[in-house]
C-alpha positions as CSV (number, residue, x, y, z in Angstrom):
1,M,-57.3,37.7,95.1
2,R,-60.0,36.6,92.7
3,R,-60.3,38.6,89.5
4,S,-63.3,41.0,89.4
5,S,-62.8,42.2,85.8
6,Y,-60.7,41.8,82.6
7,C,-58.1,44.5,82.2
8,G,-59.6,45.7,78.9
9,D,-63.1,46.0,80.3
10,V,-62.5,48.7,82.8
11,R,-64.0,52.1,81.7
12,I,-64.1,55.7,82.8
13,S,-67.5,55.1,84.4
14,D,-65.6,52.9,86.9
15,V,-63.6,55.8,88.4
16,G,-63.5,55.5,92.2
17,K,-64.3,51.7,92.2
18,E,-62.0,49.0,93.5
19,F,-61.0,46.2,91.1
20,I,-58.9,43.0,91.3
21,L,-57.1,42.5,87.9
22,C,-54.9,39.6,86.7
23,G,-52.6,39.4,83.7
24,W,-49.1,39.7,82.3
25,V,-46.7,42.6,82.6
26,H,-46.7,44.0,79.1
27,S,-44.3,46.9,79.7
28,R,-42.7,48.7,82.7
29,R,-41.6,52.3,83.2
30,D,-39.8,53.3,86.4
31,H,-39.9,57.1,87.2
32,G,-38.2,56.8,90.6
33,S,-41.0,57.4,93.1
34,I,-43.6,56.0,90.8
35,I,-43.7,52.9,88.6
36,F,-46.1,52.5,85.6
37,I,-47.0,49.0,84.4
38,D,-49.1,48.1,81.4
39,L,-51.1,45.1,82.5
40,R,-52.4,42.8,79.7
41,D,-55.0,40.1,79.4
42,R,-57.0,38.8,76.5
43,E,-59.4,41.7,76.5
44,G,-56.8,44.5,76.4
45,I,-54.3,46.6,78.4
46,I,-54.7,48.9,81.3
47,Q,-52.1,51.2,83.0
48,I,-51.5,50.4,86.6
49,V,-49.6,52.7,89.0
50,F,-47.3,51.8,92.0
51,Q,-46.6,54.7,94.4
52,S,-43.6,54.8,96.7
53,K,-45.7,55.8,99.7
54,N,-47.1,52.2,99.6
55,E,-43.6,50.9,100.6
56,K,-44.3,47.1,100.6
57,T,-46.1,47.0,97.3
58,F,-43.7,49.5,95.7
59,K,-40.7,47.3,96.7
60,M,-42.3,44.3,95.1
61,A,-43.1,46.2,92.0
62,E,-39.4,47.1,91.5
63,S,-38.7,43.4,90.8
64,L,-41.4,43.1,88.1
65,R,-40.2,42.3,84.6
66,V,-41.9,41.8,81.2
67,E,-44.3,38.8,81.1
68,Y,-44.4,38.3,84.9
69,V,-47.8,37.1,85.9
70,I,-49.4,39.2,88.6
71,S,-52.7,40.0,90.3
72,V,-53.4,43.5,91.7
73,R,-56.0,45.2,93.8
74,G,-56.5,48.9,93.4
75,L,-58.7,51.9,92.8
76,V,-59.6,53.3,89.3
77,R,-58.9,57.0,88.8
78,N,-58.7,59.4,85.8
79,R,-55.3,59.9,84.1
80,L,-53.7,63.3,84.4
81,E,-54.3,65.7,81.5
82,G,-51.7,65.2,78.8
83,T,-51.2,61.5,79.7
84,L,-54.3,60.1,78.0
85,N,-53.9,57.3,75.4
86,P,-56.6,57.6,72.8
87,N,-55.5,54.4,71.0
88,I,-56.9,52.0,73.7
89,P,-60.3,51.8,75.3
90,T,-58.8,52.2,78.8
91,G,-56.6,55.2,77.8
92,A,-58.4,57.7,80.0
93,I,-58.0,55.8,83.3
94,E,-55.5,54.0,85.4
95,L,-55.5,51.7,88.4
96,V,-53.6,52.8,91.5
97,V,-52.4,49.6,93.1
98,L,-53.0,48.9,96.8
99,E,-51.9,45.2,96.8
100,L,-49.7,43.1,94.5
101,N,-49.3,39.4,94.2
102,I,-46.5,38.0,91.9
103,L,-48.0,34.7,90.6
104,N,-45.1,33.7,88.4
105,T,-41.9,35.0,86.8
106,S,-40.6,34.7,83.3
107,I,-37.2,34.1,81.8
108,K,-35.8,36.3,79.0
109,L,-38.1,36.1,76.0
110,P,-36.9,34.9,72.6
111,F,-38.8,37.9,71.1
112,E,-40.9,40.8,72.2
113,I,-44.6,40.4,72.8
114,S,-45.6,43.1,70.3
115,N,-47.8,43.6,67.3
116,Y,-44.8,44.9,65.3
117,I,-42.3,42.0,65.7
118,E,-40.2,41.2,62.7
119,I,-38.9,37.7,63.2
120,S,-39.0,34.4,61.3
121,E,-42.3,32.6,61.2
122,E,-40.5,29.4,62.3
123,L,-39.3,31.0,65.5
124,R,-42.8,32.4,66.1
125,L,-44.4,29.0,65.7
126,K,-41.7,27.3,67.9
127,Y,-42.8,29.6,70.7
128,R,-46.4,29.8,69.6
129,Y,-47.7,30.2,73.2
130,L,-45.7,33.5,73.3
131,D,-46.7,34.5,69.8
132,M,-50.4,34.0,70.7
133,R,-50.1,36.5,73.6
134,R,-49.8,39.4,71.1
135,P,-52.9,41.6,71.4
136,S,-53.4,41.5,67.6
137,F,-53.3,37.7,67.6
138,Q,-55.7,37.4,70.4
139,K,-58.0,39.9,68.6
140,N,-58.0,37.6,65.6
141,F,-59.2,34.7,67.7
142,I,-61.9,36.7,69.4
143,I,-63.1,37.6,65.9
144,R,-62.9,33.9,64.9
145,H,-65.0,33.0,68.0
146,K,-67.7,35.6,67.2
147,I,-67.9,34.5,63.5
148,L,-68.2,30.8,64.5
149,K,-70.9,31.7,67.1
150,E,-72.9,33.6,64.5
151,V,-72.6,30.9,61.8
152,R,-73.9,28.3,64.3
153,N,-76.7,30.6,65.5
154,F,-77.8,31.4,62.0
155,L,-77.9,27.8,60.7
156,I,-79.7,26.6,63.8
157,E,-82.3,29.3,63.3
158,E,-82.6,28.2,59.7
159,G,-83.5,24.7,60.8
160,F,-80.1,23.0,60.2
161,I,-79.0,20.1,62.4
162,E,-75.4,19.8,63.5
163,I,-74.1,16.2,62.9
164,E,-70.5,15.1,63.2
165,T,-68.9,12.8,60.7
166,P,-65.9,10.6,61.5
167,F,-62.2,11.4,61.1
168,L,-61.4,7.8,60.2
169,T,-62.9,7.1,56.8
170,K,-62.2,5.3,53.5
171,S,-59.6,6.4,51.1
172,T,-61.1,7.7,47.8
173,P,-58.1,9.3,46.1
174,E,-59.9,11.4,43.4
175,G,-58.7,14.9,44.6
176,A,-55.7,15.7,46.7
177,R,-53.5,13.0,48.4
178,D,-55.1,11.3,51.4
179,F,-53.5,11.1,54.8
180,L,-53.5,7.4,55.6
181,V,-53.9,5.8,59.1
182,P,-52.8,2.2,59.4
183,S,-55.2,-0.2,61.2
184,R,-53.8,-2.3,64.1
185,F,-56.9,-4.6,64.0
186,H,-56.7,-5.2,60.2
187,L,-53.0,-5.3,59.3
188,G,-52.2,-4.0,55.9
189,N,-55.5,-2.0,55.7
190,F,-55.7,1.8,56.2
191,F,-58.2,4.4,57.2
192,A,-58.0,7.8,55.5
193,L,-58.5,11.2,57.2
194,P,-61.4,13.0,55.4
195,Q,-60.5,15.6,52.7
196,S,-64.1,16.7,53.3
197,P,-67.3,15.1,54.6
198,Q,-68.7,15.1,51.0
199,L,-69.9,11.5,50.7
200,L,-71.2,11.2,54.3
201,K,-73.2,14.4,54.1
202,Q,-74.9,13.0,50.9
203,I,-75.6,9.9,52.9
204,L,-77.2,12.1,55.6
205,M,-79.5,13.6,53.0
206,I,-80.5,10.1,51.9
207,A,-81.1,9.3,55.6
208,G,-83.7,12.1,55.7
209,F,-81.8,14.8,57.6
210,D,-82.8,17.4,55.1
211,K,-80.7,20.2,56.6
212,Y,-77.3,19.3,57.9
213,Y,-74.3,21.4,58.9
214,Q,-71.0,20.8,60.6
215,I,-67.9,22.8,61.5
216,A,-65.8,20.2,59.9
217,R,-62.1,19.4,60.2
218,C,-60.6,18.4,56.9
219,F,-57.2,17.0,55.9
220,R,-55.3,17.1,52.6
221,D,-51.7,16.1,51.9
222,E,-50.8,18.9,49.6
223,D,-48.2,21.7,49.3
224,L,-48.7,24.5,51.8
225,R,-49.2,28.2,50.9
226,A,-50.7,31.3,52.5
227,D,-54.3,30.1,52.2
228,R,-53.7,26.3,52.5
229,Q,-52.9,24.0,55.4
230,L,-52.6,20.2,55.8
231,E,-55.6,20.4,58.2
232,F,-58.2,23.1,58.0
233,T,-61.8,24.0,59.0
234,Q,-64.8,24.4,56.8
235,V,-68.4,25.3,57.3
236,D,-70.1,22.3,55.7
237,L,-73.8,22.3,54.9
238,E,-76.2,20.2,52.8
239,M,-79.9,20.6,52.0
240,S,-82.5,18.4,50.4
241,F,-85.2,19.4,47.8
242,V,-83.2,22.5,46.7
243,E,-81.7,24.0,43.6
244,E,-78.7,26.3,43.2
245,D,-80.5,29.5,44.1
246,D,-81.7,28.0,47.5
247,V,-78.1,27.1,48.6
248,M,-76.7,30.5,47.4
249,D,-79.5,32.4,49.2
250,V,-78.7,30.7,52.5
251,V,-75.0,31.4,52.1
252,E,-75.6,35.1,51.3
253,R,-77.8,35.6,54.3
254,M,-75.3,33.9,56.5
255,L,-72.4,36.0,55.3
256,L,-74.6,39.1,55.6
257,R,-75.1,38.4,59.2
258,V,-71.4,37.5,59.9
259,F,-70.1,40.7,58.3
260,K,-72.6,42.8,60.2
261,I,-71.5,41.3,63.6
262,A,-67.8,41.1,62.9
263,L,-67.2,44.4,61.1
264,N,-70.5,46.3,61.2
265,I,-70.6,46.1,57.4
266,N,-73.8,45.8,55.4
267,L,-73.2,43.6,52.5
268,V,-75.2,44.1,49.3
269,V,-77.2,40.9,48.4
270,P,-77.8,39.1,46.2
271,F,-74.1,38.8,45.1
272,K,-73.3,39.3,41.5
273,R,-72.9,36.2,39.4
274,I,-70.5,35.5,36.6
275,S,-70.0,32.4,34.4
276,Y,-66.8,30.5,34.6
277,S,-66.0,31.2,31.0
278,D,-66.6,34.9,31.4
279,A,-64.4,35.0,34.6
280,I,-61.6,33.3,32.7
281,L,-61.9,35.6,29.7
282,R,-62.2,38.9,31.7
283,Y,-60.0,38.2,34.7
284,G,-57.9,35.2,33.7
285,S,-59.1,33.4,36.9
286,D,-62.1,31.5,38.2
287,K,-61.7,33.5,41.4
288,P,-61.6,37.0,40.1
289,D,-60.7,40.1,42.2
290,T,-63.2,42.7,41.1
291,R,-62.1,45.5,43.4
292,F,-60.5,47.1,40.4
293,G,-61.0,47.1,36.6
294,M,-58.2,46.5,34.2
295,E,-60.1,43.6,32.6
296,I,-58.6,41.3,30.0
297,V,-60.0,41.7,26.4
298,D,-59.8,39.2,23.6
299,F,-58.3,40.4,20.2
300,S,-58.1,37.0,18.5
301,C,-60.7,38.0,15.8
302,E,-59.3,41.6,15.2
303,L,-55.7,40.6,15.1
304,K,-55.8,37.1,13.6
305,N,-54.5,38.4,10.2
306,S,-51.9,40.7,11.8
307,N,-48.6,41.3,10.1
308,F,-47.0,40.7,13.5
309,S,-45.9,37.1,13.1
310,K,-46.0,36.3,16.8
311,F,-49.8,37.0,16.8
312,S,-50.6,35.3,13.5
313,L,-48.5,32.2,14.5
314,A,-50.4,31.8,17.8
315,I,-53.8,31.9,16.0
316,S,-52.6,29.4,13.4
317,K,-51.8,27.0,16.3
318,G,-55.2,27.4,17.8
319,G,-54.2,29.9,20.4
320,V,-55.6,33.3,21.4
321,I,-54.5,37.0,21.5
322,R,-55.6,38.9,24.6
323,G,-54.6,42.1,26.2
324,L,-55.2,44.5,29.0
325,C,-54.8,48.3,29.5
326,V,-52.7,49.6,32.4
327,P,-53.8,53.1,33.4
328,K,-50.9,55.5,33.4
329,G,-48.7,52.5,32.6
330,A,-46.7,54.5,30.1
331,D,-44.6,55.7,33.0
332,F,-43.2,52.2,33.4
333,S,-39.6,52.0,32.3
334,R,-38.3,49.3,29.9
335,V,-36.6,47.7,32.9
336,Q,-39.9,47.5,34.7
337,I,-41.6,46.0,31.7
338,E,-38.8,43.4,31.5
339,T,-39.7,42.3,35.0
340,F,-43.3,41.7,33.7
341,I,-41.9,39.6,30.9
342,E,-40.0,37.5,33.4
343,F,-43.1,37.2,35.5
344,V,-45.4,35.9,32.8
345,E,-42.7,33.4,31.6
346,K,-43.2,31.6,35.0
347,Y,-46.8,30.8,33.7
348,G,-45.5,29.3,30.5
349,A,-45.9,32.4,28.3
350,K,-43.2,33.2,25.7
351,G,-42.9,36.8,26.8
352,L,-45.4,39.6,26.1
353,S,-45.8,42.5,23.7
354,W,-46.6,46.1,24.6
355,M,-47.3,49.5,23.4
356,K,-47.6,52.9,25.1
357,I,-50.5,55.1,24.1
358,I,-49.4,58.6,23.1
359,D,-52.7,60.0,21.7
360,I,-56.2,58.8,20.8
361,C,-55.0,57.1,17.6
362,G,-51.3,56.6,18.2
363,A,-48.9,54.4,20.1
364,E,-45.2,53.7,20.4
365,S,-43.3,50.5,20.8
366,N,-41.2,48.2,18.7
367,I,-44.3,46.4,17.4
368,V,-46.4,49.4,16.3
369,K,-44.9,49.3,12.8
370,Y,-46.7,45.9,12.2
371,F,-50.2,47.4,12.7
372,E,-52.3,49.6,10.4
373,E,-53.5,52.9,11.9
374,E,-57.1,51.5,11.7
375,D,-56.1,48.4,13.8
376,L,-54.4,50.6,16.4
377,K,-57.6,52.7,16.7
378,K,-59.7,49.5,17.2
379,I,-57.3,48.3,19.9
380,I,-57.4,51.6,21.7
381,F,-61.2,51.9,21.4
382,K,-61.8,48.3,22.6
383,L,-59.6,48.7,25.7
384,N,-60.9,52.3,26.3
385,A,-57.3,53.3,26.5
386,N,-56.2,56.9,27.1
387,P,-52.9,58.8,26.4
388,G,-50.4,57.7,29.0
389,D,-51.7,54.2,29.3
390,L,-49.8,51.0,28.6
391,I,-51.3,48.1,26.6
392,I,-50.0,44.6,27.2
393,F,-50.6,41.6,24.9
394,I,-49.9,37.9,25.3
395,A,-50.5,35.4,22.4
396,D,-50.4,31.7,23.2
397,K,-52.5,28.8,24.1
398,E,-55.7,30.0,25.9
399,K,-54.9,28.4,29.3
400,I,-51.4,30.0,29.3
401,V,-52.7,33.4,28.2
402,S,-55.4,33.4,30.9
403,Q,-53.2,32.3,33.7
404,A,-50.3,34.7,32.8
405,L,-52.5,37.8,32.1
406,G,-54.6,37.0,35.2
407,A,-51.6,36.9,37.5
408,L,-50.0,39.9,35.8
409,R,-53.3,41.9,36.3
410,L,-53.2,41.2,40.0
411,K,-49.5,42.1,40.3
412,I,-49.8,45.4,38.5
413,G,-53.1,46.2,40.3
414,K,-51.4,45.9,43.6
415,K,-48.2,47.7,42.4
416,L,-50.3,50.7,41.3
417,G,-52.4,50.7,44.4
418,L,-55.6,50.0,42.5
419,V,-56.8,47.5,45.1
420,D,-59.0,49.0,47.8
421,K,-58.3,46.9,50.9
422,N,-61.4,48.2,52.7
423,R,-63.8,46.8,50.1
424,F,-65.4,43.4,50.3
425,N,-66.5,42.3,46.8
426,F,-68.4,39.1,46.7
427,L,-69.5,37.2,43.6
428,W,-70.7,33.8,42.5
429,V,-68.9,32.0,39.8
430,V,-71.4,29.6,38.0
431,D,-71.8,27.4,34.9
432,F,-68.6,25.5,35.4
433,P,-67.7,22.7,33.0
434,L,-68.8,19.3,34.3
435,M,-65.5,17.7,33.2
436,K,-62.0,18.5,31.9
437,W,-59.8,16.4,29.7
438,S,-56.6,15.1,31.2
439,E,-53.7,15.0,28.6
440,E,-51.6,13.1,31.1
441,G,-54.2,10.3,31.7
442,Q,-55.9,10.6,28.3
443,R,-59.3,10.5,30.0
444,W,-62.0,12.8,31.3
445,K,-61.8,14.0,34.9
446,A,-64.4,15.6,37.0
447,F,-63.9,19.4,37.1
448,H,-65.0,19.4,40.8
449,H,-66.0,15.9,41.9
450,P,-67.8,13.0,40.3
451,F,-71.0,13.6,42.3
452,T,-71.7,17.1,40.8
453,S,-75.0,17.1,38.9
454,P,-74.8,18.0,35.2
455,K,-77.2,20.4,33.5
456,G,-79.4,18.3,31.2
457,V,-78.8,15.0,32.9
458,D,-80.7,12.9,30.4
459,S,-78.8,14.1,27.3
460,I,-75.3,13.6,28.6
461,N,-72.9,11.2,26.8
462,K,-69.2,10.9,25.9
463,E,-69.7,12.7,22.6
464,N,-71.1,15.9,24.1
465,I,-69.4,15.9,27.5
466,N,-67.1,18.8,26.5
467,N,-70.1,21.1,26.2
468,I,-72.0,20.0,29.4
469,K,-72.1,22.5,32.3
470,S,-72.5,21.5,35.9
471,K,-74.8,22.8,38.6
472,A,-71.8,24.0,40.6
473,Y,-71.1,27.4,42.2
474,D,-68.1,29.0,43.9
475,V,-68.4,32.0,46.2
476,V,-65.5,34.4,45.8
477,L,-64.4,37.3,48.0
478,N,-61.7,39.7,46.8
479,G,-59.9,37.2,44.6
480,T,-60.1,34.3,47.1
481,E,-62.3,31.3,46.7
482,L,-64.3,31.3,49.9
483,G,-66.2,28.1,49.2
484,G,-67.6,25.8,46.6
485,G,-70.6,23.6,46.2
486,S,-73.0,22.0,43.8
487,I,-76.3,20.3,43.4
488,R,-75.5,16.6,43.7
489,I,-76.5,13.6,41.5
490,H,-79.3,11.8,43.3
491,R,-80.2,9.2,40.6
492,S,-78.2,6.0,40.5
493,D,-78.5,5.7,36.7
494,V,-77.0,9.2,36.2
495,Q,-74.2,8.5,38.7
496,K,-73.4,5.3,36.7
497,K,-73.3,7.2,33.5
498,I,-70.8,9.7,35.0
499,F,-68.6,6.9,36.3
500,D,-68.6,5.3,32.8
501,I,-67.5,8.6,31.2
502,L,-64.8,8.9,33.8
503,D,-63.6,5.4,32.9
504,L,-64.3,4.1,36.3
505,S,-65.1,0.4,35.9
506,N,-68.0,-1.1,37.8
507,E,-65.4,-2.8,40.0
508,S,-63.4,0.4,40.6
509,S,-66.5,2.5,41.3
510,K,-68.0,-0.2,43.6
511,E,-64.7,-0.4,45.5
512,K,-64.4,3.4,46.0
513,F,-68.0,4.6,46.2
514,G,-70.1,1.5,46.5
515,F,-71.8,2.5,49.7
516,L,-73.0,5.8,48.1
517,F,-74.0,4.1,44.9
518,D,-76.1,1.6,46.9
519,A,-77.7,4.3,49.0
520,L,-78.8,6.2,45.8
521,M,-81.1,3.3,44.9
522,Y,-83.1,3.6,48.1
523,G,-85.1,6.8,47.4
524,A,-82.4,9.5,47.4
525,P,-83.9,13.0,47.4
526,P,-82.6,15.9,45.2
527,H,-79.9,17.6,47.3
528,G,-77.1,20.1,47.2
529,G,-74.8,22.0,49.5
530,I,-71.5,23.9,49.9
531,A,-68.4,24.0,52.0
532,L,-67.0,27.4,53.0
533,G,-63.3,27.7,54.0
534,F,-63.7,29.0,57.6
535,D,-60.0,29.8,58.1
536,R,-60.0,31.9,54.8
537,L,-63.2,33.7,55.9
538,C,-61.6,34.6,59.3
539,A,-58.4,35.7,57.7
540,L,-60.1,38.0,55.2
541,I,-62.3,39.6,58.0
542,A,-59.3,40.0,60.2
543,G,-57.3,41.6,57.4
544,E,-54.6,38.9,57.4
545,E,-52.7,37.8,54.4
546,S,-52.2,34.2,55.7
547,I,-54.7,31.8,57.3
548,R,-51.8,30.8,59.7
549,E,-52.6,34.0,61.6
550,V,-56.1,32.7,62.5
551,I,-55.1,29.1,63.2
552,A,-53.9,28.4,66.7
553,F,-51.2,25.8,65.8
554,P,-50.5,25.7,62.1
555,K,-47.8,24.0,60.1
556,I,-45.1,26.0,58.4
557,Q,-44.4,25.8,54.7
558,R,-42.1,22.7,55.1
559,A,-45.2,20.9,56.5
560,I,-43.8,20.7,60.1
561,D,-45.0,21.9,63.5
562,P,-42.0,23.6,65.2
563,L,-43.8,23.7,68.5
564,L,-44.5,20.0,68.7
565,N,-41.5,19.0,66.5
566,A,-43.9,17.0,64.4
567,P,-43.9,14.9,62.3
568,S,-41.4,12.7,64.2
569,V,-39.9,9.2,64.1
570,V,-41.9,6.5,66.0
571,S,-40.5,3.6,67.8
572,D,-39.8,0.2,66.3
573,E,-42.4,-1.3,68.7
574,Q,-45.1,1.0,67.4
575,L,-44.2,0.0,63.8
576,K,-44.2,-3.7,64.7
577,E,-47.7,-3.5,66.2
578,L,-48.9,-2.2,62.9
579,N,-46.9,-4.7,60.8
580,L,-45.1,-1.8,59.2
581,S,-41.4,-1.2,58.5
582,I,-39.3,1.7,57.1
583,L,-37.8,0.8,53.8
584,T,-34.3,2.3,54.3
585,K,-32.3,3.4,57.3
586,E,-31.5,6.7,55.5
587,L,-35.3,7.4,55.1
588,K,-35.9,6.7,58.8
589,N,-33.1,9.1,59.8
């Protein structure tokens, strides 16, 4: 019996028609003279009915169990009044089975094929082929497919050319750790898996392909978390003869189309823009979640001469005083506030200070006595606080204060239900610093990467580098960095100047980036681009907390694949071919 339709595609307009359906037994209900089966395939579920008057088929149906694979031939009819299921598209109809084929059986499942399973992620990934049968999981991948299709269609219509770049590349360890691949032909030498196609897409611009894109696989040997995997997918694009606005415009219009197709949502463009310094000040993060207020406010000037020693000491050491107002936060108990103190200590803060607002010019806490009434009024006014609100302060080094208050803002916002999960707030973060100082290495490091173009290229030097901004931009959605890009350096003299400031010797820069440096001297056009995290985009659209829910075969947090049992030990013969050896027996075991 050849399938004539997917289970989820049959509709009430098909009543009276004969269909052949194939799929898995999702559930079974035996009512004596009639058996109901929910039959499932990738497009959905339909109820099928076995009647005892069809003796042969009914007898076969009695043996059916969950996850048996079957094909059926039957007639579509309306369900009886009172038995309709409004939660599924096929809920008004059912298929009366005339013929049944059992294509395969199934042993007892390690867990139920359900959208509501509560089992360990490791067990789910060990049996990923079962986990992926869940309707919600398959819905995620249908959404992922649609998004990918629209991204490709849009970029092709915009004149972009899809070009693949290699997986076996050169190690240039300036960002995360590389995955290394030993070469059998050149013993002792290694390829690296690409952290991104960054250098090669710049080479493509120099080669004259002025609009490139790729759905690129990328690899980074770093710690795993909800939005990070060892291997991931990004929408990579690059354009010649452009500035920041051109790249941002393309991305906005692409996302506008994706969200309309995937969720039937009309995004508002252009997206809002915020400078990096403003984002850090107001939200404590360079990827701010703007779905709720509770912004951070600086009080360093107002409170620098405070009688409260904790504040004045922080200022004397070059630190800052910042605070935020928690609406109706006065209801928090001291025990709850203690948990906030423990939370910010994880970010290096030495606790926090707080006060509860009791009226328009009054507050209560153990620190109120250190402030004049006029100072309290200024604090309340600047935070626009109301009676019943809670004000929280942290005084410390600027980086610690930003990170601690930014994380606490998100924690309290979620706790109070201030975050609207149905909103999609996009914004661009711009005007990033070009470089940052590394205390550990006692040298300058690129804030993004060393090929990002500075603003004011001809005036840049080591003396003013701390004040130089870059032509970089990140697109942020609901507190998640969706992608980042920049206008690139296209002049070899500017690139050399950047390498000099980064203390990369001619020898070192030639060894790591010589091919790009050489290419820049052969008429490189101005160019720029961006890389969007495709897994993150799909997860946000699907409403998932983790990108593992939109990746077919992800790694778990311990960086292993429970399905394939990888990584694994390789044979001594394989190691010998590569002229490699394991240092210790214990390590090999």
